[in-house]
N, CA and C atoms as a LAMMPS dump frame, in Angstrom:
ITEM: TIMESTEP
0
ITEM: NUMBER OF ATOMS
291
ITEM: BOX BOUNDS ff ff ff
-5.0000000000000000e+02 5.0000000000000000e+02
-5.0000000000000000e+02 5.0000000000000000e+02
-5.0000000000000000e+02 5.0000000000000000e+02
ITEM: ATOMS id mol type element x y z
1 1 1 N 295.512 203.291 -416.875
2 1 2 C 294.767 202.218 -416.256
3 1 3 C 295.62 201.629 -415.131
4 2 1 N 294.996 201.332 -414.053
5 2 2 C 295.655 200.726 -412.9
6 2 3 C 296.275 199.38 -413.293
7 3 1 N 297.457 199.087 -412.755
8 3 2 C 298.195 197.871 -413.12
9 3 3 C 297.368 196.602 -412.934
10 4 1 N 296.691 196.477 -411.808
11 4 2 C 295.925 195.258 -411.546
12 4 3 C 294.785 195.097 -412.547
13 5 1 N 294.144 196.191 -412.897
14 5 2 C 293.061 196.119 -413.883
15 5 3 C 293.614 195.755 -415.257
16 6 1 N 294.767 196.311 -415.605
17 6 2 C 295.375 195.998 -416.892
18 6 3 C 295.808 194.528 -416.929
19 7 1 N 296.366 194.046 -415.858
20 7 2 C 296.75 192.629 -415.801
21 7 3 C 295.524 191.74 -415.979
22 8 1 N 294.451 192.078 -415.297
23 8 2 C 293.216 191.313 -415.433
24 8 3 C 292.732 191.358 -416.884
25 9 1 N 292.743 192.548 -417.48
26 9 2 C 292.26 192.703 -418.856
27 9 3 C 293.114 191.892 -419.828
28 10 1 N 294.42 191.865 -419.636
29 10 2 C 295.303 191.071 -420.5
30 10 3 C 294.967 189.592 -420.361
31 11 1 N 294.857 189.109 -419.125
32 11 2 C 294.538 187.7 -418.912
33 11 3 C 293.17 187.341 -419.482
34 12 1 N 292.208 188.214 -419.28
35 12 2 C 290.861 187.963 -419.782
36 12 3 C 290.859 187.938 -421.31
37 13 1 N 291.592 188.849 -421.929
38 13 2 C 291.68 188.888 -423.385
39 13 3 C 292.309 187.608 -423.915
40 14 1 N 293.384 187.153 -423.281
41 14 2 C 294.02 185.906 -423.704
42 14 3 C 293.101 184.712 -423.482
43 15 1 N 292.352 184.73 -422.389
44 15 2 C 291.409 183.645 -422.098
45 15 3 C 290.341 183.558 -423.183
46 16 1 N 290.027 184.695 -423.803
47 16 2 C 289.025 184.749 -424.876
48 16 3 C 289.672 184.664 -426.258
49 17 1 N 290.946 184.218 -426.298
50 17 2 C 291.712 184.062 -427.551
51 17 3 C 291.887 185.369 -428.318
52 18 1 N 291.983 186.472 -427.593
53 18 2 C 292.2 187.771 -428.22
54 18 3 C 293.656 188.198 -428.152
55 19 1 N 293.96 189.315 -428.789
56 19 2 C 295.3 189.898 -428.783
57 19 3 C 295.249 191.177 -427.946
58 20 1 N 295.926 191.178 -426.796
59 20 2 C 295.875 192.36 -425.925
60 20 3 C 296.288 193.659 -426.609
61 21 1 N 297.253 193.626 -427.527
62 21 2 C 297.656 194.856 -428.209
63 21 3 C 296.496 195.414 -429.033
64 22 1 N 295.787 194.557 -429.743
65 22 2 C 294.681 195.014 -430.591
66 22 3 C 293.461 195.437 -429.788
67 23 1 N 293.186 194.73 -428.711
68 23 2 C 291.939 194.954 -427.989
69 23 3 C 292.022 195.957 -426.846
70 24 1 N 293.215 196.206 -426.326
71 24 2 C 293.322 197.058 -425.139
72 24 3 C 293.996 198.394 -425.387
73 25 1 N 294.757 198.495 -426.457
74 25 2 C 295.527 199.722 -426.69
75 25 3 C 294.59 200.863 -427.104
76 26 1 N 294.711 201.988 -426.41
77 26 2 C 293.94 203.192 -426.72
78 26 3 C 294.664 204.391 -426.11
79 27 1 N 293.983 205.507 -426.012
80 27 2 C 294.621 206.709 -425.462
81 27 3 C 295.046 206.524 -424.014
82 28 1 N 294.299 205.715 -423.282
83 28 2 C 294.566 205.514 -421.853
84 28 3 C 295.619 204.434 -421.602
85 29 1 N 295.693 203.441 -422.493
86 29 2 C 296.604 202.311 -422.313
87 29 3 C 297.535 202.242 -423.518
88 30 1 N 298.802 202.449 -423.26
89 30 2 C 299.782 202.433 -424.346
90 30 3 C 300.285 201.013 -424.596
91 31 1 N 300.9 200.829 -425.749
92 31 2 C 301.516 199.549 -426.069
93 31 3 C 302.592 199.215 -425.036
94 32 1 N 303.32 200.231 -424.588
95 32 2 C 304.378 200.014 -423.598
96 32 3 C 303.803 199.498 -422.278
97 33 1 N 302.658 200.05 -421.841
98 33 2 C 302.016 199.566 -420.612
99 33 3 C 301.601 198.105 -420.749
100 34 1 N 301.016 197.766 -421.903
101 34 2 C 300.582 196.385 -422.139
102 34 3 C 301.796 195.458 -422.149
103 35 1 N 302.85 195.875 -422.832
104 35 2 C 304.071 195.081 -422.91
105 35 3 C 304.684 194.867 -421.524
106 36 1 N 304.756 195.932 -420.746
107 36 2 C 305.325 195.852 -419.395
108 36 3 C 304.552 194.867 -418.523
109 37 1 N 303.228 194.954 -418.567
110 37 2 C 302.411 194.053 -417.752
111 37 3 C 302.418 192.637 -418.322
112 38 1 N 302.533 192.505 -419.636
113 38 2 C 302.654 191.186 -420.251
114 38 3 C 303.924 190.479 -419.804
115 39 1 N 305.013 191.238 -419.728
116 39 2 C 306.277 190.676 -419.231
117 39 3 C 306.144 190.259 -417.767
118 40 1 N 305.49 191.109 -416.973
119 40 2 C 305.273 190.79 -415.559
120 40 3 C 304.487 189.481 -415.422
121 41 1 N 303.386 189.377 -416.167
122 41 2 C 302.539 188.185 -416.08
123 41 3 C 303.304 186.931 -416.508
124 42 1 N 304.19 187.082 -417.459
125 42 2 C 305.015 185.962 -417.908
126 42 3 C 306.048 185.586 -416.835
127 43 1 N 306.725 186.595 -416.279
128 43 2 C 307.725 186.345 -415.222
129 43 3 C 307.112 185.667 -414.009
130 44 1 N 305.887 186.053 -413.694
131 44 2 C 305.217 185.525 -412.502
132 44 3 C 304.418 184.255 -412.793
133 45 1 N 304.581 183.701 -413.987
134 45 2 C 303.964 182.422 -414.388
135 45 3 C 302.439 182.446 -414.482
136 46 1 N 301.883 183.585 -414.867
137 46 2 C 300.449 183.649 -415.168
138 46 3 C 300.211 183.322 -416.636
139 47 1 N 301.24 183.545 -417.46
140 47 2 C 301.203 183.283 -418.9
141 47 3 C 302.468 182.51 -419.255
142 48 1 N 302.345 181.558 -420.164
143 48 2 C 303.523 180.872 -420.707
144 48 3 C 303.438 180.9 -422.231
145 49 1 N 304.604 180.877 -422.848
146 49 2 C 304.649 180.747 -424.3
147 49 3 C 304.679 182.032 -425.088
148 50 1 N 304.875 183.179 -424.43
149 50 2 C 305.004 184.426 -425.19
150 50 3 C 306.239 184.338 -426.074
151 51 1 N 306.154 184.844 -427.294
152 51 2 C 307.291 184.902 -428.212
153 51 3 C 307.72 186.356 -428.328
154 52 1 N 309.023 186.592 -428.175
155 52 2 C 309.567 187.945 -428.158
156 52 3 C 310.473 188.191 -429.356
157 53 1 N 310.473 189.414 -429.834
158 53 2 C 311.426 189.892 -430.832
159 53 3 C 311.694 191.349 -430.514
160 54 1 N 312.954 191.722 -430.452
161 54 2 C 313.325 193.099 -430.108
162 54 3 C 312.65 193.565 -428.832
163 55 1 N 312.579 192.667 -427.837
164 55 2 C 312.02 192.987 -426.528
165 55 3 C 310.526 193.323 -426.571
166 56 1 N 309.838 192.892 -427.627
167 56 2 C 308.408 193.106 -427.781
168 56 3 C 307.726 191.752 -427.941
169 57 1 N 306.56 191.61 -427.356
170 57 2 C 305.801 190.375 -427.52
171 57 3 C 305.168 190.423 -428.91
172 58 1 N 305.557 189.484 -429.777
173 58 2 C 304.94 189.466 -431.098
174 58 3 C 303.925 188.337 -431.213
175 59 1 N 303.955 187.396 -430.278
176 59 2 C 302.937 186.358 -430.232
177 59 3 C 302.678 186.031 -428.763
178 60 1 N 301.434 186.178 -428.35
179 60 2 C 301.073 185.926 -426.964
180 60 3 C 300.921 184.435 -426.732
181 61 1 N 301.273 184.007 -425.534
182 61 2 C 301.138 182.618 -425.13
183 61 3 C 299.735 182.328 -424.627
184 62 1 N 299.66 181.505 -423.613
185 62 2 C 298.364 181.147 -423.042
186 62 3 C 298.452 181.155 -421.514
187 63 1 N 297.29 181.136 -420.894
188 63 2 C 297.218 181.186 -419.438
189 63 3 C 297.687 179.875 -418.815
190 64 1 N 298.328 180.023 -417.686
191 64 2 C 298.647 178.861 -416.864
192 64 3 C 297.488 178.665 -415.885
193 65 1 N 297.577 177.629 -415.096
194 65 2 C 296.555 177.426 -414.065
195 65 3 C 296.545 178.601 -413.095
196 66 1 N 297.719 179.142 -412.811
197 66 2 C 297.827 180.308 -411.927
198 66 3 C 297.101 181.503 -412.543
199 67 1 N 297.211 181.677 -413.862
200 67 2 C 296.512 182.76 -414.546
201 67 3 C 295.003 182.572 -414.512
202 68 1 N 294.562 181.344 -414.693
203 68 2 C 293.126 181.049 -414.615
204 68 3 C 292.6 181.315 -413.211
205 69 1 N 293.38 180.936 -412.204
206 69 2 C 292.985 181.196 -410.818
207 69 3 C 292.887 182.694 -410.545
208 70 1 N 293.825 183.462 -411.113
209 70 2 C 293.805 184.918 -410.946
210 70 3 C 292.496 185.491 -411.481
211 71 1 N 292.064 185.015 -412.643
212 71 2 C 290.8 185.502 -413.202
213 71 3 C 289.632 185.192 -412.283
214 72 1 N 289.608 183.983 -411.758
215 72 2 C 288.519 183.597 -410.859
216 72 3 C 288.534 184.409 -409.57
217 73 1 N 289.716 184.596 -408.995
218 73 2 C 289.834 185.29 -407.715
219 73 3 C 289.563 186.789 -407.834
220 74 1 N 289.744 187.342 -409.001
221 74 2 C 289.56 188.778 -409.197
222 74 3 C 288.328 189.078 -410.039
223 75 1 N 287.277 188.355 -409.794
224 75 2 C 286.065 188.508 -410.579
225 75 3 C 285.429 189.89 -410.425
226 76 1 N 285.835 190.651 -409.403
227 76 2 C 285.3 192.017 -409.252
228 76 3 C 285.689 192.88 -410.443
229 77 1 N 286.82 192.553 -411.075
230 77 2 C 287.224 193.291 -412.266
231 77 3 C 286.405 192.862 -413.486
232 78 1 N 285.766 191.689 -413.413
233 78 2 C 285.035 191.161 -414.559
234 78 3 C 283.932 192.112 -415.016
235 79 1 N 283.178 192.65 -414.086
236 79 2 C 282.092 193.545 -414.453
237 79 3 C 282.648 194.817 -415.08
238 80 1 N 283.665 195.387 -414.484
239 80 2 C 284.271 196.599 -415.035
240 80 3 C 284.85 196.329 -416.415
241 81 1 N 285.468 195.16 -416.604
242 81 2 C 286.046 194.799 -417.892
243 81 3 C 284.965 194.685 -418.95
244 82 1 N 283.861 194.014 -418.637
245 82 2 C 282.808 193.824 -419.635
246 82 3 C 282.123 195.142 -419.981
247 83 1 N 281.947 196.019 -418.993
248 83 2 C 281.353 197.332 -419.264
249 83 3 C 282.285 198.16 -420.145
250 84 1 N 283.572 198.163 -419.838
251 84 2 C 284.539 198.923 -420.641
252 84 3 C 284.591 198.397 -422.065
253 85 1 N 284.538 197.087 -422.218
254 85 2 C 284.573 196.482 -423.556
255 85 3 C 283.319 196.864 -424.336
256 86 1 N 282.174 196.855 -423.679
257 86 2 C 280.923 197.221 -424.342
258 86 3 C 280.95 198.682 -424.775
259 87 1 N 281.444 199.555 -423.919
260 87 2 C 281.545 200.974 -424.259
261 87 3 C 282.467 201.164 -425.449
262 88 1 N 283.606 200.466 -425.434
263 88 2 C 284.562 200.583 -426.538
264 88 3 C 283.926 200.129 -427.85
265 89 1 N 283.108 199.088 -427.814
266 89 2 C 282.45 198.595 -429.018
267 89 3 C 281.402 199.579 -429.54
268 90 1 N 280.811 200.373 -428.649
269 90 2 C 279.782 201.334 -429.063
270 90 3 C 280.363 202.649 -429.574
271 91 1 N 281.58 202.994 -429.177
272 91 2 C 282.177 204.281 -429.57
273 91 3 C 282.19 204.486 -431.075
274 92 1 N 282.61 203.482 -431.894
275 92 2 C 282.593 203.71 -433.343
276 92 3 C 281.19 204 -433.871
277 93 1 N 280.176 203.429 -433.258
278 93 2 C 278.798 203.659 -433.678
279 93 3 C 278.423 205.134 -433.525
280 94 1 N 278.825 205.717 -432.416
281 94 2 C 278.477 207.114 -432.157
282 94 3 C 279.375 208.109 -432.86
283 95 1 N 280.617 207.733 -433.092
284 95 2 C 281.561 208.668 -433.711
285 95 3 C 281.639 208.498 -435.226
286 96 1 N 281.064 207.404 -435.737
287 96 2 C 281.119 207.165 -437.168
288 96 3 C 282.454 206.65 -437.647
289 97 1 N 283.296 206.192 -436.733
290 97 2 C 284.624 205.665 -437.104
291 97 3 C 284.615 204.174 -437.173
């Protein structure tokens, strides 16, 4: 997944009180990719309050005003994010998993 789309998805997931590791990790997006972008978002002040252990985020923080602005400014990703989330929710229905 493209970095900007993954960053948007992480912020959107946190905005909806979700856990990016649980909701975004799949064959296309590894835990390492999520962790790397989570660190970036924290360094750049889009997220505050992440808790780390062994260089891994074990508890996600919350969005800053800058993070909220990013979501608003990048609303073009919103449609792609909602479609991808809907598809992911339907996959277990079709695969029986």
